[in-house]
Structures are given as C-alpha cells and as structure tokens.
N, C-alpha and C positions, 0 to 999 in steps of 0.2 A: 458571469461569476468572477469574483475577484480572488486574487491569491490569498491564502490563509495567513497573512502576516499577523504576528502576535500583537496583542493589545497591551502588553506590559513590557517594561525594560528587561525583565528576566528572560524574555523570549527573543531578545534582539538577536539578529543573525550573527553567528560566530564566524570570524574570518577563516576561510579554508574549509568550513564544514559543508560537505556535500548535501546533507539534508536541509540545512538552513538555506543553502543556495537554491535548491529545488523549490522550497516553500516560498522563497522571496521572488522567484523568477516568474513574471506573468506569462511568459510563453510556455514554460513547463507546466504551470497551473492550467493554462488553456488546453494543453495537449493531454495531460494526465490527471489533473485534479478532479476529485469527485465530491467530497463533502468535508465539512469541518464540524467537530463536536466541541462547542464552547471554545476556550482557548487551549484546551489540553490535547486534542487529538485531530489528526488530519488523515483522510482516506484518499488514496490516489492509486491509479493503475501503475504497474511496473513500467518505468520508462523504456523507450526503445533502446535496444532490441528486447522486447518482452518475450520471455521464454514460453509462456502460454497465454492465450486469451483468457482474461479474467484473473490473472495473477495480480492481486492487489497488495498494497502495503498500508498498514495502519501505523502512522508515525506519531511520536510524541511531538508536541509543539515546542518543547524546550529541550535543552541538553539534560539527559538523565540516562543512567546506565541500565535501568531495569525497574521492575515493580518495587523493589526495596526503596527506590528513590522517589516514588510517587508522593505528591502531597495529597491531602484528603480529597480535594476536588478531582484531581486526576484519577485517583483510585476509584472514586464513585463512578466517574464517567467511563472509565476503561471497560468495565464489564459490559455495559450497555453498548458502547461503541463496537466492541469485539463481536458481541452477539448479532447486532444488526448487520455489521459488515460481512460476517460469515454467511448469514442468511441471504444477503444480497448476492454474494458470489454464487451460492448454490442456485438461487432463483434465476439469475441472468445467464449463467453458464450451463445449467442443466447437469452439473456434476453430481456425483454420488456422495461426496463428502468434501470437506474443506480442511486442509492441513493448516495449522497456525504454528509458524516456526519463527523464533527470534534467536539470532546468534550474538548480536551486539558487538561485533568486531569492526565493522566498516565505517561507523560514524558514532559520534557521541550522543545520538538519539536512539531511544528504543524504536525500532521499526519491525513490526510483526508482519512477516510474509504470510499472506492468505492465499493458498495455492489450491486451485480446483483439482480434485482427483476424479478422473473419469475412468471407470472400470475398463473400458475398451482401449484406453491409452496406457500401455505398459510403462512408458517412460515417465508417467506421473505417479507411479506407485512408490510409496515410502521414500527411502533414501535415493531412489532412482531420480528423483527431481533434482538432486545435486548434479548428477551426470548430465541431465537434460540442460540445466542451467549452464554448465561449463561448455557443453557442445554448442549451444546457441552463442555464447560469448566468444567462442573460438571460430565461429562461422562454419561449423561442421553440420549444423542443423538449422533449418530455416526458423526464424523468429515468427511470432504471431503476426499476421497480416496487419499492417498499420491502419488500413481502412476499417478492418474488423475491430481493432482496438478503439478507434475513434467512435465507432458506432456503440461499442460496449460502454465507453465512458459517457456518451450522451444519454444512453438508456439509464445508466447508473445515476447520473445527475437528476434525471426526472424522478426516479424512484426515491431519491434521498432529499428532494427539495423541501420536504416538511420536517426533516430531522432536526 
C-alpha cells in the first residue's frame, strides 16, 4: 500500500505541517495508514504512542479548517468516510460506541479522532479520554501495544481494501 499523496497541487505537502508530513512519509503510512477515500480523506491509526488500540484519525487530504471549508466533493465523501470508519472501529475493536472528536488546533488539516469507547474501560468514558491521552503522552500510562496496533492496522487494511 502506498502513501496517500495527493493527486493535485492543492494538496501538495505544506512545509512544517505535521499531517502533511505523516501523509507523505512512506514509513508512517506503512506503520499506521489504513485507507484513502478519493483525494479528500485519509484514515490512519493514531501514531505511536497510541492512547488506545483502535484510536483512528480521519484526516482531510488538504489544508482546511473544518466542514465549512469542504468543497463539494469533500463534503459528499466525508459522511460516507466517517460512517465506514466508525463502523470499522466498532467492528475491529469490539467497542460499545465510537466517539468522533475534532478540535482543529494542532494542524491545518481537519483530523477527526475516532475513539473506541469500551464500557469496561473507565478511562475511555467521555472527556476522560483527554486525561487518558495526556497520561500516555506523559508516560504515566502505557500506550497501546505496538504489535497489537500493527495487527489492528493489517486487519483494517484487509477490511477496507475495496473501499
């Protein structure tokens, strides 16, 4: 599977943009990349250290601040990409529900965090996921096992091969 580099100059990697960097990096794509929806949307696993197994990100392929900036094609593709991606998280993780959260502060790409919510995992409940994220980032809590993430990504790629 190749990295989801854009097909048009409007999606050329921006200097210093972390999402462009991840989308253009073949090693990052090999580790975390799952699927691409046309030129508009990219699905990937949260990079290491991943706060939870199955924590995916649905990224815009180009710089945009949020849904108000979608062009017509991105708008049409977004709903289907989001629906399929959430169903994939639920199917592969066995979670009870999937949180879809976008803050839009860390990069000039919309990236929607798709977070598996397991009823038995109190740390994944509602805003507790922010504390979980910070604890993993600070090294106070173990991240998702890299081997389990690699297996999840491989299974997700097989499930999305015909998308």
